[in-house]
Backbone as CSV, one residue per row, in Angstrom:
resi,resn,N_x,N_y,N_z,CA_x,CA_y,CA_z,C_x,C_y,C_z
1,MET,-10.006,-9.598,-6.119,-8.805,-8.861,-5.806,-8.623,-7.813,-6.899
2,ASP,-8.361,-6.593,-6.471,-8.223,-5.469,-7.401,-6.879,-4.799,-7.133
3,ILE,-5.991,-4.826,-8.104,-4.657,-4.232,-7.989,-4.546,-3.172,-9.070
4,ARG,-4.258,-1.931,-8.667,-4.126,-0.845,-9.644,-2.896,0.001,-9.354
5,VAL,-2.122,0.244,-10.376,-1.004,1.182,-10.317,-1.356,2.244,-11.349
6,GLN,-1.524,3.463,-10.877,-2.061,4.507,-11.753,-1.442,5.854,-11.453
7,GLU,-1.458,6.708,-12.451,-0.946,8.061,-12.272,-2.025,8.989,-11.719
8,SER,-3.253,8.737,-12.081,-4.342,9.641,-11.705,-4.734,9.491,-10.236
9,PRO,-5.250,10.573,-9.652,-5.745,10.511,-8.269,-6.936,9.551,-8.175
10,PHE,-7.230,9.115,-6.959,-8.408,8.287,-6.720,-9.245,8.945,-5.642
11,ALA,-10.522,8.634,-5.638,-11.449,9.179,-4.646,-11.590,8.140,-3.526
12,PHE,-10.939,8.398,-2.397,-10.917,7.426,-1.302,-12.326,6.986,-0.902
13,GLY,-13.208,7.927,-0.670,-14.558,7.589,-0.215,-15.283,6.690,-1.204
14,ALA,-15.196,7.022,-2.471,-15.866,6.217,-3.498,-15.251,4.827,-3.587
15,GLU,-13.926,4.758,-3.498,-13.245,3.457,-3.561,-13.619,2.594,-2.362
16,ALA,-13.597,3.195,-1.168,-13.929,2.446,0.048,-15.375,1.966,0.011
17,GLU,-16.268,2.834,-0.416,-17.684,2.474,-0.479,-17.927,1.357,-1.501
18,ALA,-17.304,1.461,-2.670,-17.471,0.431,-3.698,-16.893,-0.904,-3.231
19,PHE,-15.734,-0.861,-2.579,-15.125,-2.082,-2.062,-16.039,-2.739,-1.038
20,ALA,-16.525,-1.966,-0.076,-17.397,-2.516,0.974,-18.696,-3.067,0.386
21,ALA,-19.229,-2.399,-0.624,-20.497,-2.844,-1.220,-20.363,-4.194,-1.927
22,ARG,-19.162,-4.546,-2.382,-18.943,-5.829,-3.069,-18.841,-7.010,-2.109
23,GLN,-18.686,-6.755,-0.841,-18.408,-7.830,0.118,-19.697,-8.527,0.529
24,ARG,-19.647,-9.857,0.514,-20.779,-10.684,0.967,-20.247,-11.660,2.002
25,GLY,-20.905,-11.727,3.138,-20.526,-12.678,4.172,-19.287,-12.277,4.960
26,MET,-18.826,-11.065,4.765,-17.649,-10.587,5.485,-18.105,-9.801,6.713
27,GLY,-17.366,-9.922,7.804,-17.705,-9.206,9.022,-16.885,-7.953,9.234
28,ALA,-15.839,-7.759,8.397,-14.963,-6.600,8.598,-14.370,-6.129,7.282
29,VAL,-14.296,-4.822,7.163,-13.574,-4.169,6.064,-12.639,-3.161,6.712
30,VAL,-11.363,-3.235,6.360,-10.362,-2.307,6.872,-9.774,-1.551,5.689
31,THR,-9.630,-0.244,5.851,-9.007,0.571,4.802,-7.875,1.401,5.393
32,PHE,-6.909,1.693,4.559,-5.800,2.567,4.925,-5.431,3.379,3.692
33,THR,-5.136,4.642,3.902,-4.684,5.495,2.814,-3.403,6.186,3.229
34,GLY,-2.389,6.083,2.390,-1.130,6.774,2.612,-1.162,8.119,1.912
35,ILE,-0.599,9.123,2.577,-0.595,10.497,2.072,0.845,10.990,2.016
36,VAL,1.191,11.718,0.955,2.536,12.270,0.821,2.731,13.309,1.925
37,ARG,3.754,13.082,2.770,4.059,14.019,3.853,4.932,15.145,3.331
38,ASP,4.700,16.319,3.879,5.639,17.412,3.652,6.820,17.163,4.584
39,LEU,7.942,17.700,4.264,9.136,17.499,5.075,9.608,18.818,5.645
40,PRO,10.358,18.781,6.742,10.920,20.027,7.275,11.726,20.730,6.183
41,GLY,11.510,22.002,6.036,12.187,22.742,4.977,11.382,22.778,3.692
42,GLY,10.358,21.944,3.617,9.455,21.982,2.475,9.820,21.041,1.342
43,MET,8.836,20.312,0.882,9.009,19.445,-0.276,8.118,19.981,-1.384
44,ALA,8.709,20.232,-2.534,7.932,20.712,-3.672,7.036,19.601,-4.200
45,HIS,7.632,18.423,-4.409,6.868,17.272,-4.879,7.712,16.009,-4.773
46,MET,7.070,14.881,-5.010,7.734,13.583,-5.023,7.468,12.947,-6.382
47,GLU,8.472,12.286,-6.917,8.299,11.525,-8.149,8.363,10.046,-7.790
48,ILE,7.425,9.273,-8.311,7.406,7.839,-8.064,7.495,7.137,-9.412
49,GLU,8.502,6.270,-9.528,8.709,5.505,-10.750,8.454,4.030,-10.476
50,HIS,8.136,3.289,-11.531,7.937,1.836,-11.419,8.105,1.224,-12.804
51,TYR,8.200,-0.100,-12.838,8.235,-0.835,-14.102,6.858,-1.450,-14.323
52,PRO,6.107,-0.927,-15.311,4.783,-1.503,-15.583,4.884,-3.005,-15.835
53,GLY,3.920,-3.717,-15.354,3.901,-5.173,-15.486,4.593,-5.834,-14.309
54,MET,5.847,-5.486,-14.070,6.583,-6.058,-12.945,5.957,-5.617,-11.620
55,THR,5.620,-4.358,-11.515,5.060,-3.829,-10.270,3.709,-4.479,-9.968
56,GLU,2.830,-4.518,-10.954,1.511,-5.116,-10.735,1.632,-6.592,-10.348
57,ALA,2.555,-7.313,-10.996,2.755,-8.736,-10.671,3.224,-8.899,-9.229
58,ALA,4.141,-8.046,-8.769,4.624,-8.126,-7.389,3.503,-7.820,-6.398
59,LEU,2.684,-6.820,-6.700,1.567,-6.482,-5.803,0.532,-7.597,-5.778
60,ARG,0.258,-8.184,-6.936,-0.709,-9.287,-6.989,-0.202,-10.477,-6.174
61,LYS,1.080,-10.780,-6.279,1.652,-11.913,-5.541,1.511,-11.711,-4.035
62,ILE,1.820,-10.524,-3.543,1.732,-10.287,-2.102,0.266,-10.253,-1.649
63,ALA,-0.631,-9.751,-2.504,-2.059,-9.766,-2.157,-2.577,-11.201,-2.094
64,GLU,-2.113,-12.052,-2.998,-2.497,-13.463,-2.957,-1.963,-14.140,-1.695
65,GLU,-0.750,-13.775,-1.278,-0.210,-14.325,-0.034,-1.062,-13.889,1.157
66,ALA,-1.443,-12.622,1.188,-2.299,-12.130,2.275,-3.642,-12.857,2.268
67,GLN,-4.188,-13.051,1.087,-5.482,-13.726,0.979,-5.404,-15.152,1.531
68,ALA,-4.297,-15.835,1.245,-4.129,-17.203,1.743,-3.859,-17.236,3.252
69,ARG,-3.028,-16.325,3.750,-2.675,-16.315,5.180,-3.863,-16.010,6.075
70,TRP,-4.715,-15.084,5.637,-5.805,-14.616,6.499,-7.189,-14.972,5.970
71,ASP,-7.279,-15.795,4.953,-8.567,-16.202,4.405,-9.437,-14.972,4.108
72,LEU,-8.845,-14.041,3.383,-9.561,-12.823,3.024,-10.646,-13.108,2.007
73,GLY,-11.702,-12.340,2.101,-12.725,-12.392,1.075,-12.300,-11.586,-0.135
74,ASP,-11.578,-10.496,0.111,-11.179,-9.613,-0.985,-10.070,-8.684,-0.508
75,ALA,-9.356,-8.126,-1.466,-8.315,-7.134,-1.168,-8.262,-6.131,-2.315
76,LEU,-7.888,-4.918,-1.974,-7.725,-3.829,-2.938,-6.404,-3.140,-2.651
77,ILE,-5.618,-2.917,-3.693,-4.410,-2.099,-3.578,-4.440,-1.107,-4.725
78,ILE,-4.347,0.165,-4.378,-4.183,1.222,-5.371,-2.896,1.947,-5.001
79,HIS,-1.998,2.097,-5.960,-0.756,2.847,-5.701,-0.514,3.767,-6.884
80,ARG,-0.256,5.001,-6.579,-0.027,5.992,-7.633,1.448,6.073,-8.005
81,HIS,1.700,6.583,-9.185,3.059,6.879,-9.641,3.015,8.226,-10.338
82,GLY,4.181,8.729,-10.674,4.256,10.042,-11.315,4.607,11.111,-10.294
83,ARG,4.153,12.320,-10.555,4.466,13.473,-9.707,3.326,13.717,-8.719
84,LEU,3.660,13.690,-7.427,2.663,13.919,-6.379,3.169,14.987,-5.427
85,GLY,2.295,15.856,-4.997,2.647,16.911,-4.059,2.294,16.528,-2.633
86,PRO,2.797,17.297,-1.670,2.436,17.058,-0.269,0.914,17.061,-0.103
87,ASP,0.437,16.189,0.762,-0.971,16.041,1.101,-1.803,15.316,0.045
88,GLU,-1.170,14.821,-1.024,-1.907,14.017,-2.002,-1.910,12.562,-1.554
89,MET,-2.988,11.859,-1.868,-3.066,10.436,-1.554,-2.154,9.674,-2.512
90,ILE,-1.305,8.831,-1.925,-0.335,8.070,-2.703,-0.774,6.623,-2.889
91,MET,-1.472,6.067,-1.898,-1.877,4.668,-1.990,-3.067,4.382,-1.089
92,MET,-3.697,3.249,-1.386,-4.829,2.787,-0.579,-4.785,1.264,-0.523
93,VAL,-5.084,0.739,0.645,-5.229,-0.695,0.849,-6.589,-0.909,1.498
94,ALA,-7.295,-1.930,1.040,-8.536,-2.334,1.697,-8.549,-3.862,1.763
95,THR,-9.003,-4.379,2.876,-9.130,-5.827,3.055,-10.508,-6.140,3.622
96,ALA,-11.007,-7.308,3.273,-12.290,-7.770,3.803,-12.110,-9.206,4.281
97,ALA,-12.597,-9.468,5.481,-12.496,-10.814,6.052,-13.719,-11.058,6.936
98,ARG,-13.896,-12.310,7.293,-15.031,-12.642,8.164,-14.860,-12.047,9.558
99,HIS,-13.598,-11.869,9.985,-13.330,-11.362,11.328,-12.360,-10.180,11.263
100,ARG,-12.507,-9.235,12.191,-11.742,-7.995,12.159,-10.239,-8.197,12.312
101,VAL,-9.815,-9.126,13.155,-8.374,-9.326,13.365,-7.705,-9.694,12.046
102,ALA,-8.311,-10.597,11.303,-7.745,-10.996,10.008,-7.685,-9.812,9.050
103,ALA,-8.739,-9.010,9.013,-8.768,-7.860,8.109,-7.693,-6.841,8.491
104,PHE,-7.544,-6.560,9.788,-6.518,-5.614,10.240,-5.110,-6.140,9.962
105,GLU,-4.852,-7.396,10.336,-3.504,-7.950,10.148,-3.137,-8.019,8.671
106,ALA,-4.065,-8.428,7.836,-3.782,-8.496,6.399,-3.499,-7.110,5.827
107,ALA,-4.244,-6.110,6.275,-3.999,-4.738,5.806,-2.615,-4.267,6.234
108,GLU,-2.230,-4.546,7.481,-0.893,-4.166,7.950,0.200,-4.879,7.164
109,PHE,0.001,-6.154,6.901,0.942,-6.938,6.106,1.134,-6.293,4.728
110,LEU,0.045,-5.951,4.067,0.116,-5.321,2.743,0.809,-3.961,2.816
111,MET,0.489,-3.179,3.835,1.112,-1.854,3.974,2.609,-1.978,4.223
112,ASP,3.016,-2.925,5.071,4.444,-3.122,5.329,5.168,-3.526,4.049
113,PHE,4.565,-4.390,3.258,5.165,-4.796,1.994,5.281,-3.596,1.055
114,LEU,4.208,-2.825,0.937,4.224,-1.669,0.032,5.311,-0.673,0.433
115,LYS,5.509,-0.492,1.708,6.497,0.474,2.202,7.932,0.011,1.924
116,SER,8.187,-1.285,2.031,9.566,-1.774,1.993,9.950,-2.606,0.782
117,ARG,9.019,-3.314,0.182,9.393,-4.279,-0.846,8.765,-4.041,-2.223
118,ALA,7.727,-3.268,-2.285,7.089,-3.052,-3.580,8.056,-2.320,-4.505
119,PRO,8.112,-2.702,-5.767,9.073,-2.097,-6.694,8.647,-0.710,-7.186
120,PHE,8.778,0.247,-6.279,8.580,1.664,-6.597,9.852,2.392,-6.205
121,TRP,10.207,3.414,-6.954,11.369,4.239,-6.629,10.865,5.661,-6.462
122,LYS,11.222,6.247,-5.302,10.693,7.565,-4.939,11.827,8.581,-4.836
123,LYS,11.588,9.730,-5.437,12.552,10.828,-5.366,11.827,12.054,-4.818
124,GLU,12.375,12.596,-3.720,11.805,13.802,-3.110,12.512,15.028,-3.679
125,HIS,11.733,15.991,-4.095,12.266,17.259,-4.599,12.085,18.301,-3.499
126,LEU,13.200,18.611,-2.835,13.209,19.533,-1.708,13.759,20.882,-2.142
127,SER,13.660,21.858,-1.264,14.172,23.194,-1.590,15.677,23.176,-1.850
128,GLU,16.411,22.260,-1.184,17.867,22.200,-1.376,18.286,21.197,-2.443
129,GLY,17.336,20.603,-3.166,17.658,19.673,-4.234,16.847,18.392,-4.120
130,ALA,17.092,17.493,-5.065,16.353,16.238,-5.108,17.169,15.105,-4.486
131,GLN,16.460,14.132,-3.888,17.131,12.968,-3.314,16.220,11.753,-3.420
132,TRP,16.843,10.600,-3.725,16.102,9.346,-3.749,15.797,8.932,-2.319
133,VAL,14.637,8.350,-2.093,14.234,7.904,-0.765,14.878,6.537,-0.508
134,ALA,15.639,6.449,0.571,16.300,5.198,0.951,15.406,4.395,1.888
135,ALA,15.617,3.093,1.908,14.887,2.232,2.835,15.245,2.614,4.266
136,LYS,14.262,2.546,5.148,14.477,2.868,6.560,14.524,1.580,7.371
137,GLU,15.391,1.575,8.369,15.536,0.392,9.226,14.219,-0.034,9.860
138,GLU,13.454,0.941,10.352,12.202,0.595,11.028,11.188,-0.019,10.061
139,ASP,11.214,0.388,8.785,10.314,-0.217,7.809,10.732,-1.652,7.516
140,GLU,12.031,-1.877,7.415,12.532,-3.239,7.200,12.197,-4.122,8.405
141,ALA,12.371,-3.586,9.610,12.089,-4.346,10.832,10.615,-4.721,10.922
142,ALA,9.746,-3.874,10.394,8.315,-4.162,10.443,7.978,-5.443,9.683
143,LEU,8.765,-5.767,8.677,8.525,-6.989,7.908,8.844,-8.254,8.698
144,ASP,9.719,-8.144,9.691,10.136,-9.319,10.469,8.957,-10.033,11.131
145,ARG,7.961,-9.292,11.544,6.849,-9.940,12.240,6.021,-10.835,11.329
146,TRP,6.212,-10.686,10.005,5.448,-11.501,9.064,6.229,-12.714,8.570
147,ALA,7.492,-12.829,8.973,8.318,-13.967,8.539,7.777,-15.242,9.181
148,PRO,7.853,-16.350,8.443,7.397,-17.618,9.029,8.213,-17.945,10.284
149,LYS,7.536,-18.435,11.286,8.193,-18.817,12.545,8.842,-20.183,12.370
150,GLU,9.999,-20.364,13.000,10.688,-21.655,12.933,9.808,-22.730,13.557
151,GLY,9.763,-23.856,12.884,8.956,-24.969,13.377,7.498,-24.852,12.995
152,ALA,7.143,-23.743,12.334,5.720,-23.566,11.950,5.468,-24.101,10.565
């Protein structure tokens, strides 16, 4: 399991290739990369803040949960912080499992967590001023599908 919170950009292709090359006995590797979207009216940049140590521990905990739920062979999370402009890669998730369904579901689980629960604070700098990014209802709702089912 590889968890990185970094300011510097990452090379998606190199990361994906290195992750896949480490896998033995896995039948599927799934990757996802999040990109900073521009907004209507234009966004100059986004600032992402975090608490070192606390953030990595939270990401490691959720990656360990994914590994246990889906019997993953491996997982990778890279999340950037600092100043990022539109069209820059902000994060990457990769999962490896013996079967594709497990790899896809685990990747979605990690992405939903990163979007809604990971301890990052984002501020968008727009032409009309700066604003902190608030949680969205649909992102919170996406987490519901991962809650333990009653009686399970």
